[in-house]
C-alpha angles and dihedrals in degrees: 000000000000095000092045093052094045094042095050091045090052091050091050093048091048091048093049097042094045092049094229113197119182124208118241124268096025117211118200133168111201112180089359094296110124119215138160127232108213098191108030089162087076094059094086090050089054091049090048091052090050089051091050091047092049092047095050094043093050091046092051100044103030102034108023102035105029129054105262117203089255093052092047092052093043092053091049094046090051086069091059136068131202123255106261133186092200122086095232126092112284119231124249111273120261120245099232104013135029137070117350094204112072137168130204119247138238106030112246133208091216110084092183090059090050091049092049090050088054092050092049092051092047090052093046095059120065121238110241136177094351091308124120138168115265127202129191127184114233125200122215111236091215125078127207123236091277095050095252116161117220128209136198135180125247110203135188115198109184120219090239090060090050091052090051089049089053090051090049092051092049090051093046091053095042095106088060102043095037091050090050089049091049092051090049092050091048093050089046091052090056091068 
């Protein structure tokens, strides 16, 4: 799906930028079989429809239905909050900008669940330029009436890892934005 969408968009951009004009009627012999194309002016329209089809199909199956890297990170970050000196509730952390020191919320009595959340977040962000996400389990000093101990996660997400995540998201969505760009260039070349 990804290769089809990117490949067809590249063909359309090349066609539009090179200003390809085919003679009529067009005679081609692929695999030694001669045939004639009566309306070669419709070939770019067919390529444009294939680009649109590839773009929509990739968007539906890879972005809407499956868990894209962005969606996976966003769902994990929604379980965290930024370190705040104010007494009010702190906003959810941004994906690419925002505080680098985060804690999980709410506190949990399951330390294994806290540890697995930390591992998931570490795996969701790419390592980049010797920077990586770190996670440390914290223990609440207070106990409830039943003597239950609560745990949270203290995370550090370096800015370099966030930049790498942005690059990964741009690359993941490239069949959509490059196809839209190719269609725009083709429509512009029709003028």
